[in-house]
Structures are given as structure tokens and as C-alpha cells.
C-alpha positions, 0 to 999 in steps of 0.5 A, a space after each residue: 221752597 225747592 225740595 233737596 235730593 238726599 245726598 251721601 256727604 262726608 265733609 272733612 277739611 284743609 289745602 291744595 289746587 283750585 277747581 279745574 283751571 289747569 289742563 292736566 293729564 286724564 284720570 287713570 282707569 279703574 282696576 279690579 281688586 285682587 282677591 286676598 291681597 288687600 292692595 287694591 280693594 276687594 278681597 275675595 271674589 277678585 272683582 273689587 266687590 264682595 268679601 270671601 275667606 281671604 284676609 289679605 295683607 291690607 284688610 279685615 276678615 270676612 265671616 268665612 261664608 262669603 257674606 261680608 265682614 263680621 262688622 261693617 263700617 257705615 260712615 268714615 271721616 279722615 283728619 290730619 293724623 287720624 282716620 275713623 269709621 262709624 260701625 254697626 251699633 253706632 260704635 267708632 273705630 279709629 286708626 292713626 296718631 294718639 298723642 292728642 287723644 285722637 283715639 279716645 283713650 287720652 294722650 298716649 304717645 305713639 300710634 295705632 296703624 290698624 283699627 281700634 275701638 274708641 271707648 265710650 262711644 255707642 249709638 252714634 249716627 254721624 261722625 266728624 273728624 278735623 281741626 288744625 291742619 298742622 301738627 296740633 292734632 285732630 278733634 273727632 265728634 259724633 252725634 247720637 240719636 238723641 241729638 247729643 254731641 260727644 267729642 275727643 282729641 285735640 283740646 284746642 278745637 273743643 268748644 266750651 265747656 272744655 273737657 277734662 285734661 285726659 282728653 277722653 270722650 266728653 259730651 258737649 252740651 253747647 252743641 246738643 241738637 246739631 244735625 251736622 258739624 264741619 271743621 276748618 283750619 282753626 274754627 268749627 261750624 254746627 248746623 241745627 235743625 232750625 236752619 241756624 248755624 253756630 261756630 267756635 274757634 278763631 275769628 281771624 279774617 272774620 272766619 266766623 262771619 261775625 265781623 272782622 273787628 269782632 273779638 271772639 273767645 276761641 272756646 265760645 259757641 257763637 251764632 253765625 249771622 245766616 239763616 235758612 241753612 241746609 248745608 255747611 262747610 268750614 274752610 281755612 279762615 272761611 265758611 260757607 252755607 247752602 241755603 234751603 233755596 239752593 243759593 250759597 253764602 260765604 264769609 271770611 278770607 277770600 282775598 278780603 275779610 267778607 261778611 256773609 256774601 252770596 256766591 254768583 252762579 251758585 244755585 240749586 246747591 245741595 251740599 258743600 265742601 271747603 278746603 281747610 288750608 286753602 280758600 277753595 270751596 266746591 258744591 254739589 248741585 241737585 243735578 249731581 254736578 260740581 261747582 267750585 270757587 275760591 280766592 278773589 273769584 266769588 263766581 262759581 264755575 262748573 268742574 268739567 266732566 264731573 257728573 253723577 256726583 253724590 258725595 263731596 269732600 275736601 281738606 288738602 284736596 277734593 274728592 267726589 264719589 259718583 253714583 256708579 261707585 267710582 271716586 274722583 280726586 283733584 288738588 295736591 298729590 305730594 303724598 299720593 292722596 289722589 289715589 291715582 297710583 302716583 305721588 308728585 305734582 298737583 292735579 287740577 282735573 279730577 282723576 279717578 282713584 284706582 281700584 275703587 268701583 263700589 264706594 258709598 262715600 269718601 272722606 279727604 283728610 290732610 294728604 290722606 283719603 278714605 273710601 267706604 265700600 258698599 261691603 262695609 270695608 274701608 280703603 285709604 291712601 296717601 300719607 301714612 306718617 302716623 298709620 292713618 291709612 290703617 294698613 299696619 305700616 307707616 308707609 305712604 300709598 299712592 293706591 288704596 289699601 284696606 284698613 286692617 281689623 276694622 271689620 273684625 268682631 273684636 279688633 286685636 292689639 293694634 299694629 304700631 306700624 314699625 314693620 314698614 317705616 319708609 327710608 331712603 334706599 341708598 346708604 350714605 358713605 363716609 369714606 374718603 373724607 377730606 382733612 379736618 373731617 371725622 365722622 364718629 357714626 354716633 352721638 352721645 345723646 339724651 332726648 325724650 325719645 332716645 333710650 340710647 346713643 344716637 346712631 348717625 346714619 345720614 349727615 347732610 349740609 345745605 348752604 341755604 342762601 347760596 352765598 355761605 351766609 347760612 348753613 343747615 346740618 341735618 344728622 339723622 338716625 335713619 337713611 335720609 333722601 338728600 333731595 327730601 331733607 324736609 321730609 318728616 321722621 316717623 316711628 323711631 326716626 330722629 333728626 338733629 338739625 343745626 343752623 349756623 349764623 355769623 353776625 356782625 354785632 357792631 353793625 346796627 342791622 346785625 349784618 350776617 357774615 360768611 360762615 367760617 370754621 370756628 366755635 358756634 355757641 348757643 349763647 345769643 350774646 356771641 357773634 357765631 351762633 348755632 341754633 339746634 333743633 330736633 325733629 321726631 315722629 310727633 314734632 318738627 324742629 323742637 328748638 333746644 333752649 339755651 338753658 344749660 346744665 348748672 355749672 356748664 357754659 352754653 352748648 356749642 358746635 365747633 365747625 372744623 371744615 367747610 369745603 371740598 363738599 363737606 361740612 364737618 365739626 363736633 357737637 357739644 350741646 348740653 341743655 337742661 333736657 337734652 344732650 348731643 355730643 360727638 364728631 360728624 361729617 355732613 355731605 354738602 348737597 344743594 338746598 331744595 
């Protein structure tokens, strides 16, 4: 039996580009951290390394003697909406969303944009965060020295038995004895000391490897038919294991619904990472190189130029940490999750994260990444919708920022992040409106997150099919980028989205017709229909039901103008739970 070289490995999981197939621009060279500014990494000596007296805008305080932070992080794990760190004494501190109990304090609407203690966790030795890559929430788990597993967060990812509804930290006896855990996009895997693997969650596409026609209770812990396992990785409807002989077996979605199958060319493998949101998987070999495979191709291929790798992680993208302390990422980069100082297109060639030269470990979340520095501090970059970067704001970062209060002896009340919430720089003008258009500037409104009438700061319309058969109007209480109407609200931001359709009810196929001025009803028995929905910080497109207040007719929107670059009208929406009434003028822009 081949002896495996010990590796630093933190695996998170979910979406993005394949492994080194498309030629891309070379990686960005590293830069030194600036003392005290908290924007690039090191705070103190200005060399990206030790901590001194400076606190900086992005991070935790040192002890004032140049000896490092008061409390040090020892492991990290990033999820979709929350990030966490294991700290001295086996406690856990997290930052990000709390709606699904991700901070261990039950379901609390809001977010912590800086680090807070997770109550009830101590003596932990390993930390894992992951789960559904959508808006449902994350599950976090720890393993303590006695082999017990405790978890908190999104209930939909809990194995049996289900914890209390309040979603605080709960012990899971069914996972006692696990030595590592991996979360995918709807299923989880646990590796035990005897080399066996158990899983739970959905078996869609044979995600648990127990047979494509086998129905599995989502909360039941099921034995996966593999043995002699040394490492695991759970992806989007698929899983992989590295056996003790260095070979790899995978199952689930890979162009077809596989039973556990050996991967050609995957030999001498010591650790794995799989995307939860895609079907790509990568591995570290004992020679510290990286192999990848995915889709219909079940043949492992090396990632060129990536050597000296001691840690690997994946979710919507891949990141690797090298023995020299640098971090390299590739895959999706829409939110700057690759840390190369840019946001935009995917990158298939590993690119170096700027300002990180002393990393001990790295963890990839859903469009977020975090690195554990050898000083015990943590840097994060990427999307920050719920404060999952921990820098005290809700603004995305394409370069690393330090997590605030993580290294404080006692973290203060967390920042809510509202001091910096991104919005489009240019304010929309509503002057010179054509005849038939009135923009009231606000809507009389009632909604669960609204304490006052809704100020309509932005109003845009798109003709989604280009033929005048479907229109969508977006009314927002903040400055929206008309080129990014798909972007999700944060903090107190809110959108009312109105979709219009005109249906020929006499036609058997319910043929859509051109939308013209007139009254569009939420009553689905009508031929001119409006489908209102609301997007807020937690959810996107919450459909407003057609159940109306007693004695009132179904809600409606009257379109008074379609043309001359505008779509205008008056909303008269009054459902059982929500009300939006008032006149609007929405500027017509090209659909993206």
C-alpha cells in the first residue's frame, strides 16, 4: 500500500469553467500587502506578512507587540452565503447570512458583515461549510476530538435525525466517527476511519452511487458502495473518492448516470475537490501536481504549470494553494472570485491571487474565496451580497480583503454592511417624458421588508423577445445598472418586477399576442395578464399571489404608454400580504 503524503486540504463545493482547456491570459503577479490598510493582505510590516499595531480597514487587530493577532484562525471554510473559520481552542467564528441559521443563532433575518462567535462550539478539530448552491442557505459542521459531529444552518441539508426548528448547533449521532465531510449541490458525503463512505441527500442522477433507479430518503444516511477510501469530494449530483492505492472512482452525473467507475489516468492521487454546480473534479497527486476531468470525459488530464500544490478546493471555481504560500484560482470570475483584481469572464488557466504570499490553506465558496494566512488571519474576495467577505461591507471585491474582528479576543457586535452597499453610479433622469407617461417617484407599498412607501429611484423596461410579445418592468428603490437588471438586491434594496403577457384565450395553443396599452390583471382568467414579483436581499422574484384582500378585485397594472423609448403605467396591486400602487415611467432598454 502506497503511503500518502500529508496535505493541507479544505474542500468546499458548486459551478464554472473546465480544467485548463481554453487559452487565457497569464496570471497576475503578486503584490505586497500594505501595512494597516487591510486591502491587500498584511497589516503591520507592509510585506504581506506579520501583524503589528495597525488595525486597518479590513482586518483584525494585532496584540500591539508585533507578535500576531490575539486569536488565530486555524482552518477556513467558505459556502454560498456564509464563511467560517476554526479558531484557537476549537471555537468557530462565521460571517455572512443568518436567515437559515448559518451563524448558529437560529433563523435571524439579516447578516453579519464581520466575524461573530458561533455559540455552543468548542473543542472542534475540523470545519466544513457547503450545501445547496442556490438561495436556500448553507450547512456548517464541525468534528471534535471525540469524533462527534455537530452542525447548524440550512435544515434541507441535514441528515437524519433532523435538528430542532430553531436551527442552532445540533449533534448528529449518525455521523459520529467521520474523519472528513464534503458537501455537494444537494447531497453530502462523510468518510469514516475504516475507509467507508456514507452519504445523504438527493440521489438525482445517481448522486449517491447507489443506483440510478434507487429512491432514497433525503435525510437518511446511506452507505455508498465504495471501500478503501482515503479522500472524498461531493459535487453537483456526483461524487468521487480517492482510494488508498491512489486510484479514483466517481459516480453520478457525468453525461450519464454512473455507478462508481474508475477514472482513467487518475493515479497516485492524495486529495480531491469537486464543483457543486458543475461536473468537474480535480485532484492533487503525491507529486503535488493537479489532474482534472469532467463531463463526458472520464480521463484525467494534468493542469499545465500548476506544481507544488498542497491544497485544493472547489465550488463555482477551483483554487489551489502552493507550498510557497501563493494561491492560484481558475473558473468563473463574474464576481471577482478568482482574486486577480478583475471581474468578468471565466478564466480556464490558473491565475495568481493578488496580495496573498503566505497562505496555509484556501477555501472556495459560491463566487467567494477565502485564504488562511500563516499568521492566523483570513483574507476573502469575490461576491459579498450577505457580507460573506467579512470586511464590514456588502460590496464585491476582486482582490483580497481581511476579515474584521476575526482575530479579536472578543468580537464586538457585527457590522451590518450597510455602510457600503453597491449601486449604479449614475442616477436615472425622468425629465422630458412623452405624453401618456407620469413618474410618481414612489409607490404606496406594503411588503415584509418595507416600513414605508417605496421610493422608485430606477425604472427600466425590457422587451424580452424583441417582438413586443413579452415585456418586463423593473422598479427599484436604488440606482440600478440598466445593463445588469439581473443583479440581485442587497441590504435594504428592493425591486418590484412586472411581467406582462397578452394571450389569445380562444386559440387552443394560447398563442401570445402583441402587448398594447390597456389593463393587465393578476386574474389568470383574463387575456391581458400581469405577473408581479418582488426581489429583496434574501430572495429573488417572490411571486405575489393573486389572492386579494376580501372584497377587492384582483390586482392589476394599467399600461398607458408603450413607445418613444418608454413603458408607462399605473400599478394597482393589492394582494393579501402586499400592496404596490402608484404611477411609473420605465425607460426601455435592450434585454441582456
